[in-house]
C-alpha positions as CSV (number, residue, x, y, z in Angstrom):
1,M,-2.6,-28.3,9.6
2,R,-0.7,-25.4,11.4
3,S,-1.5,-24.8,14.9
4,S,-3.2,-21.6,16.1
5,R,-2.2,-19.2,18.4
6,R,-5.1,-20.6,20.8
7,D,-4.2,-24.0,20.2
8,F,-0.5,-23.1,21.4
9,L,-1.5,-21.5,24.4
10,K,-4.0,-24.5,25.3
11,R,-1.2,-27.0,25.1
12,C,1.2,-24.8,27.1
13,A,-1.6,-24.3,29.8
14,A,-2.0,-28.1,30.1
15,V,1.6,-29.1,30.5
16,G,1.7,-26.6,33.7
17,I,3.9,-23.6,32.2
18,G,5.2,-22.0,35.5
19,G,7.8,-24.7,36.9
20,F,9.7,-26.8,34.7
21,L,9.7,-27.7,30.9
22,F,12.0,-29.9,28.6
23,S,15.1,-28.4,26.9
24,N,16.0,-29.5,23.3
25,K,18.4,-31.8,24.8
26,G,16.0,-33.7,26.8
27,L,16.8,-32.3,30.1
28,D,14.5,-30.4,32.9
29,V,15.6,-26.6,33.0
30,T,14.4,-24.9,35.5
31,L,12.8,-21.1,34.3
32,G,15.2,-19.3,36.7
33,G,18.1,-21.0,34.2
34,R,16.9,-19.5,30.9
35,P,18.2,-16.5,29.3
36,N,16.4,-13.4,28.9
37,I,16.0,-12.1,25.3
38,V,16.1,-8.8,24.7
39,L,15.3,-7.4,21.0
40,I,16.5,-3.9,19.7
41,F,14.4,-2.9,16.7
42,A,15.4,0.6,15.1
43,D,13.2,2.3,12.3
44,D,14.9,3.3,9.1
45,L,18.4,2.8,9.8
46,G,20.3,2.7,6.9
47,Y,22.7,-0.5,6.4
48,G,25.6,2.2,6.6
49,E,24.7,4.4,9.7
50,L,26.8,2.7,12.3
51,S,30.5,2.9,12.9
52,A,30.6,-0.8,13.1
53,Q,28.8,-0.5,9.4
54,G,31.4,1.7,8.4
55,C,29.8,5.4,9.3
56,L,32.3,8.0,10.0
57,D,30.6,10.8,11.0
58,I,28.3,9.7,13.6
59,P,29.7,7.4,16.0
60,T,27.3,4.7,17.9
61,P,29.5,2.9,20.6
62,N,26.8,1.3,22.7
63,I,25.2,-0.2,19.6
64,D,28.5,-1.5,18.3
65,S,29.4,-3.2,21.4
66,V,26.4,-5.6,20.2
67,A,28.5,-6.4,17.6
68,E,32.0,-6.3,19.5
69,N,30.8,-8.3,22.7
70,G,29.2,-11.2,19.9
71,I,28.4,-11.5,16.2
72,R,27.9,-8.9,13.3
73,F,26.0,-10.4,10.1
74,T,27.0,-8.5,7.1
75,Q,24.3,-9.9,5.2
76,G,21.1,-9.6,7.6
77,Y,18.0,-9.7,5.8
78,V,14.4,-8.1,6.7
79,T,11.5,-9.7,5.0
80,H,10.2,-6.4,3.3
81,P,11.6,-2.8,2.9
82,V,9.2,-0.6,4.6
83,C,7.9,-1.1,8.1
84,A,4.8,-3.1,8.9
85,P,5.2,-5.9,6.8
86,S,8.6,-6.0,8.1
87,R,7.5,-6.2,11.6
88,A,5.0,-8.7,11.3
89,G,7.2,-11.1,9.7
90,L,9.9,-10.5,12.5
91,M,6.8,-10.9,15.0
92,A,5.5,-14.1,13.3
93,G,9.0,-15.9,12.4
94,R,6.9,-16.5,9.3
95,Y,6.7,-14.8,6.0
96,Q,3.7,-12.3,6.1
97,H,2.9,-12.9,3.3
98,R,1.5,-16.3,4.6
99,F,-1.3,-14.1,6.2
100,G,-2.2,-11.3,3.5
101,F,0.3,-8.9,5.4
102,E,1.9,-7.0,2.6
103,A,1.4,-3.5,3.1
104,N,1.4,-0.6,5.7
105,S,-1.7,0.5,6.9
106,G,-1.4,4.7,6.0
107,P,-2.3,6.6,8.7
108,E,-4.4,4.9,11.1
109,A,-7.7,7.0,11.1
110,Y,-7.9,5.5,7.3
111,A,-6.5,1.9,7.8
112,A,-8.4,-0.9,6.3
113,D,-11.0,-2.2,8.8
114,N,-9.0,-5.8,8.7
115,Y,-5.5,-4.3,8.7
116,G,-3.2,-6.0,11.6
117,I,-1.2,-9.2,12.0
118,D,-3.7,-12.4,11.5
119,P,-4.7,-13.8,15.6
120,K,-4.2,-16.9,14.6
121,E,-0.4,-16.1,14.3
122,V,1.9,-17.1,17.5
123,T,4.3,-14.2,17.8
124,I,7.6,-14.5,19.5
125,A,6.1,-13.1,22.8
126,E,3.5,-15.7,23.1
127,R,5.6,-18.3,22.0
128,L,8.0,-17.2,24.8
129,K,5.2,-16.5,27.4
130,G,4.3,-20.1,26.9
131,F,7.7,-20.7,27.9
132,G,7.4,-18.7,31.4
133,Y,8.6,-15.5,30.0
134,T,7.5,-12.1,31.3
135,T,6.8,-10.2,28.0
136,G,7.2,-6.4,27.4
137,L,7.1,-3.9,24.5
138,V,8.3,-0.6,24.5
139,G,8.3,1.5,21.7
140,K,6.3,1.4,18.2
141,W,3.7,-1.4,17.4
142,H,2.6,-0.7,13.7
143,I,1.0,-4.1,12.9
144,G,-2.7,-3.6,14.4
145,F,-5.1,-1.3,15.6
146,N,-8.0,-3.3,16.3
147,P,-8.3,-4.9,20.1
148,A,-7.5,-8.4,18.7
149,T,-4.4,-7.3,16.8
150,Q,-3.1,-5.2,19.7
151,P,0.3,-5.8,21.8
152,Q,-1.6,-7.1,24.7
153,A,-3.8,-9.7,22.7
154,C,-0.7,-10.6,20.9
155,G,1.3,-12.0,24.2
156,F,2.9,-8.8,25.5
157,D,2.3,-8.8,29.6
158,E,3.2,-5.0,29.5
159,F,3.1,-2.5,26.9
160,F,4.2,1.3,26.3
161,G,4.3,2.9,23.2
162,F,2.1,4.0,20.4
163,L,0.4,1.6,17.7
164,S,1.0,4.0,15.1
165,G,3.7,4.0,12.1
166,A,5.3,7.0,13.5
167,N,5.4,9.7,15.9
168,D,6.8,12.8,16.8
169,Y,9.4,13.0,19.4
170,F,8.5,16.1,21.3
171,F,5.2,16.2,23.8
172,G,3.9,19.6,22.3
173,E,3.9,18.3,18.5
174,R,2.7,14.5,19.4
175,K,-0.2,13.7,16.9
176,N,-0.5,9.9,17.9
177,P,-1.4,8.9,21.1
178,M,0.9,7.2,23.8
179,W,-0.3,4.2,25.6
180,D,0.9,2.4,29.0
181,N,-0.8,-0.8,29.7
182,G,-4.1,0.5,27.5
183,V,-4.6,3.7,29.4
184,E,-3.8,6.6,27.3
185,V,-0.9,9.0,29.0
186,P,1.1,11.7,28.4
187,E,4.7,11.5,27.6
188,Y,6.9,14.6,28.2
189,A,10.2,13.5,27.5
190,Y,11.7,13.4,24.1
191,L,10.4,9.9,22.7
192,T,13.7,7.8,22.4
193,D,14.7,9.0,26.0
194,A,11.3,7.8,27.1
195,F,11.2,4.4,25.6
196,G,15.2,3.9,27.1
197,R,13.9,4.8,30.5
198,E,10.8,2.6,30.0
199,A,13.1,-0.3,28.7
200,V,15.5,-0.1,31.5
201,G,12.3,-0.1,34.1
202,F,11.1,-3.4,32.6
203,I,14.1,-4.7,33.3
204,E,14.4,-4.0,37.0
205,R,10.9,-4.8,37.4
206,N,11.8,-8.1,36.0
207,Q,15.3,-9.1,37.0
208,D,14.5,-12.0,39.1
209,K,12.4,-14.1,36.0
210,P,13.2,-14.8,32.6
211,F,12.0,-11.7,30.5
212,F,11.7,-10.8,26.8
213,L,11.8,-7.2,25.9
214,Y,11.1,-5.8,22.3
215,L,12.4,-2.4,22.1
216,A,11.1,-1.4,19.3
217,F,12.5,2.6,18.8
218,N,10.7,4.9,16.2
219,A,14.4,6.5,15.8
220,V,15.4,7.5,13.3
221,H,12.0,7.6,11.3
222,L,10.7,10.9,10.4
223,P,9.7,13.5,11.5
224,M,13.3,14.9,11.8
225,Q,13.4,16.0,15.4
226,A,16.4,15.9,17.9
227,I,17.6,17.5,21.3
228,E,19.6,20.5,20.6
229,D,22.3,19.0,22.9
230,D,22.8,15.9,21.1
231,M,22.9,17.7,17.8
232,A,25.8,20.3,19.7
233,K,27.9,17.2,19.6
234,F,28.3,17.0,16.1
235,P,30.0,20.6,15.6
236,E,31.5,19.2,12.2
237,I,28.3,18.5,10.6
238,T,27.0,21.5,9.1
239,D,23.9,20.0,6.6
240,E,21.0,20.8,8.7
241,N,19.1,17.8,7.9
242,R,21.9,15.4,8.8
243,L,22.6,17.4,12.0
244,I,19.3,16.4,13.3
245,Y,19.7,12.8,12.0
246,A,22.9,12.7,14.2
247,G,21.2,13.7,17.2
248,M,18.6,11.4,16.8
249,T,21.3,8.5,15.9
250,E,22.8,9.8,19.5
251,A,19.9,9.6,21.4
252,M,19.0,6.1,20.2
253,D,22.8,4.8,21.0
254,R,22.0,6.7,24.0
255,A,18.9,4.8,25.2
256,T,20.7,1.2,23.8
257,G,23.8,2.0,26.1
258,D,20.8,2.6,29.2
259,V,19.5,-0.7,28.5
260,L,22.7,-2.5,28.1
261,D,24.4,-0.8,31.0
262,K,21.3,-1.5,33.2
263,L,21.8,-5.8,32.3
264,R,25.4,-5.2,33.2
265,E,24.8,-3.7,36.5
266,L,21.9,-6.2,37.7
267,K,24.7,-9.0,36.5
268,L,22.4,-10.5,34.0
269,E,24.5,-9.5,30.8
270,E,25.9,-13.1,30.4
271,N,22.3,-14.8,30.6
272,T,20.8,-12.3,28.0
273,L,20.5,-12.8,24.3
274,V,20.5,-9.7,22.7
275,F,19.8,-8.5,18.9
276,F,20.2,-5.4,17.6
277,I,18.6,-4.9,13.9
278,S,17.1,-2.3,11.7
279,D,13.1,-3.0,10.2
280,N,14.4,-1.3,6.8
281,G,16.9,0.4,4.6
282,G,17.0,4.1,5.2
283,P,14.9,6.6,3.1
284,T,18.0,8.6,2.2
285,A,16.5,11.4,0.6
286,S,14.3,12.5,3.7
287,T,16.5,11.6,6.3
288,T,20.4,11.3,5.0
289,S,20.2,8.0,6.2
290,S,23.0,6.1,4.0
291,N,22.8,2.3,2.8
292,A,26.3,2.5,1.7
293,P,27.8,0.5,-0.4
294,L,24.3,-1.2,-1.1
295,R,21.8,0.0,-4.3
296,G,18.2,1.3,-3.3
297,Y,16.6,2.7,-0.3
298,K,13.4,1.9,2.1
299,G,10.8,0.9,0.0
300,W,12.8,-0.9,-2.9
301,M,13.5,-4.3,-3.4
302,Y,17.3,-3.6,-4.1
303,E,19.9,-4.3,-1.4
304,G,19.7,-1.4,0.0
305,G,15.9,-1.5,0.6
306,I,16.2,-4.9,2.5
307,R,19.7,-5.8,4.0
308,I,20.0,-3.9,7.2
309,P,22.4,-4.0,10.3
310,F,21.6,-7.1,12.2
311,M,23.8,-7.8,15.4
312,M,23.4,-10.0,18.4
313,Q,25.2,-11.1,21.5
314,W,25.1,-13.6,24.4
315,K,28.4,-13.1,26.4
316,G,27.6,-15.9,28.6
317,R,27.6,-18.5,25.4
318,L,28.8,-16.8,22.0
319,A,32.3,-15.5,21.1
320,A,32.8,-12.0,20.8
321,G,34.0,-10.3,17.8
322,K,32.9,-12.7,15.0
323,V,31.8,-11.8,11.5
324,Y,29.1,-13.7,10.0
325,D,28.9,-13.5,6.3
326,Y,26.0,-16.2,5.4
327,P,22.6,-14.7,4.9
328,V,20.3,-14.7,8.0
329,S,16.7,-13.0,8.5
330,T,14.7,-11.3,10.7
331,L,12.5,-14.7,10.4
332,D,15.2,-16.3,12.5
333,V,14.6,-14.2,15.4
334,Q,11.9,-16.4,17.0
335,A,13.6,-19.8,16.1
336,T,16.7,-18.9,17.5
337,A,14.9,-17.2,21.0
338,A,12.8,-20.6,21.4
339,A,16.3,-22.4,21.2
340,A,18.0,-20.2,23.4
341,A,15.3,-20.6,26.0
342,G,16.1,-24.5,25.8
343,E,13.2,-25.5,23.8
344,K,13.1,-27.6,20.6
345,V,11.8,-25.8,17.7
346,L,9.0,-27.9,16.3
347,G,7.9,-28.6,12.6
348,E,4.5,-28.2,13.7
349,W,5.2,-24.4,14.2
350,Q,5.9,-24.1,10.5
351,L,8.5,-21.2,11.1
352,D,10.3,-19.7,8.0
353,G,13.0,-19.2,10.1
354,V,15.8,-21.3,11.5
355,N,17.8,-21.3,14.8
356,L,20.8,-19.4,14.3
357,L,22.5,-20.8,17.3
358,P,24.5,-23.8,15.6
359,Y,25.5,-21.5,12.7
360,V,27.3,-19.1,14.4
361,E,29.0,-21.5,16.9
362,G,30.5,-23.1,14.5
363,K,28.5,-26.5,14.7
364,D,26.9,-26.3,11.4
365,E,29.1,-24.8,8.6
366,T,26.2,-24.6,5.6
367,R,24.1,-21.8,5.0
368,P,21.2,-21.1,7.2
369,H,19.1,-20.1,4.3
370,E,19.7,-21.2,0.8
371,T,16.8,-19.2,-0.7
372,L,15.0,-16.0,0.4
373,F,11.8,-14.2,-0.9
374,W,10.3,-10.8,-0.9
375,R,7.0,-9.8,-2.4
376,S,5.0,-6.3,-2.6
377,G,1.7,-5.8,-4.5
378,G,0.9,-9.6,-5.0
379,G,4.0,-9.7,-7.0
380,S,4.0,-6.2,-8.9
381,K,7.7,-5.9,-7.0
382,F,9.5,-8.9,-5.8
383,A,13.2,-10.4,-5.0
384,I,14.7,-13.6,-4.7
385,R,17.8,-14.4,-3.7
386,H,19.2,-18.0,-4.2
387,G,22.5,-19.0,-3.1
388,D,24.7,-15.9,-4.3
389,W,22.0,-15.0,-7.3
390,K,19.2,-12.4,-6.9
391,L,16.6,-11.9,-9.3
392,V,14.9,-8.9,-8.6
393,L,11.8,-7.0,-10.3
394,E,11.5,-3.1,-9.5
395,R,9.5,-0.1,-10.1
396,E,12.3,1.2,-12.4
397,S,12.2,-1.9,-14.7
398,N,9.5,-3.7,-17.0
399,K,11.5,-7.1,-16.5
400,P,13.5,-8.7,-13.6
401,L,17.2,-7.9,-13.2
402,L,19.8,-10.5,-12.0
403,F,22.9,-10.0,-10.2
404,N,25.3,-12.1,-8.5
405,L,25.8,-11.0,-5.2
406,A,29.1,-12.3,-4.4
407,A,31.0,-10.4,-6.9
408,D,28.4,-7.5,-7.0
409,S,27.1,-6.6,-3.6
410,G,25.6,-3.3,-5.1
411,E,24.0,-4.5,-8.0
412,T,25.4,-2.2,-10.7
413,T,26.0,-5.0,-13.5
414,N,22.3,-6.9,-14.5
415,L,23.2,-10.5,-16.5
416,A,19.9,-11.4,-17.1
417,S,20.4,-11.5,-20.7
418,I,23.8,-13.6,-20.0
419,E,22.8,-15.8,-17.4
420,K,19.2,-16.9,-19.0
421,E,19.0,-20.0,-17.6
422,K,19.5,-18.5,-14.1
423,A,17.3,-16.2,-14.4
424,A,14.8,-18.6,-15.6
425,Q,15.5,-20.9,-12.7
426,L,15.1,-18.3,-9.9
427,Q,11.7,-16.9,-11.3
428,A,10.3,-20.7,-11.5
429,I,11.4,-20.9,-7.7
430,F,10.1,-17.6,-6.7
431,D,6.7,-18.2,-8.8
432,E,6.2,-21.7,-6.8
433,W,6.7,-20.0,-3.5
434,S,4.4,-16.8,-4.5
435,S,1.9,-19.2,-5.4
436,Q,1.8,-20.8,-1.7
437,M,1.3,-17.2,-0.3
438,E,-2.0,-15.5,0.4
439,D,-3.1,-12.5,-1.9
440,P,-2.5,-9.0,0.3
441,R,-5.8,-8.3,2.1
442,W,-5.4,-4.7,2.2
443,V,-3.8,-1.7,0.6
444,R,-2.0,1.1,2.1
445,Q,-4.7,3.8,2.6
446,T,-4.1,7.1,2.6
447,A,-7.7,9.3,3.1
């Protein structure tokens, strides 16, 4: 039986967390030797919207530096094509379908009473807190509104941000409350800048001990709001929406740079594992965010909805400028962080993710994942990737489509009628997996 969050924390207390722990090599490591973990999560950032990903009109030098100083994953995936389920899978390191988290909430006021991450799940914050880390969330939560599912009930020592799925960037227009460790506060700064400021403050306060920082931007999610000075940096962009989007991206890149600069200033850079990931594909029609060269958008099971920018650096350990082409997933963040902390990833955790370090260091040349799954609406939409083959059922089709992603990453040629045995094989694998998942616990509420 899978151990619960409560069982995990009891075991941590029993072994006296706060002094020494065993590493996965069987050696004692002091807490001071553990690397810091920084997870930067963008919101609705399309696959093609960073300079490192091929974007030509909006430079993102600070975000790109994570890839330049580490690894860029060309086939990084999230577990769902919309915000909240994707974040729930990231936090748990397990398919969110295992605990019925298969839909967004809708506006907080109308959310289902049982909406939120299952309190039995051990989040990455709880995992690292159990290993002696100080944990902080700055930004968007969106995976629980009830007290038992809010950040500080889910392993975060500090929380500055908002609970809902979106928020206005400017103070006078902000509709959802801002919280600072349980106290509602006014925030007068442009929200992306405020999150950068608070992230830097968390690093400064905790520089002498290992910390986990989850910086969850709401940029570049709607509403379209940018600072005039940021938009002025792009005089060549004439489309109004694209110009606003450029300003929003500029602010996120600047805030990311502030965090990376602070790590460098405090001489923490070489002992910090940094991730930069987006939560799902870009909603092109509403924000101009491009998922090129992939098909589809946010909310779709095509690659444009689920394949996202995914980068990782650890300057004291990982080689710089590497490009990794096998599929990886946000499911892998928790296992990778635990291993980086010197811990053995235990089978009893029942994670769906894997420790990526042996793969990116060339110690394991196999695929981290042979098969990945996606499901929405209890199976009304789904996708499975098995090797380089992908079977996908979307709203526009009454039967699954089959693609070979090695030859056709843009999913332009449906091979289901030609490769019938392959389509049947993937359908059977998906059906077996899906039968082990929970039914969705709620549907998105709009009123």
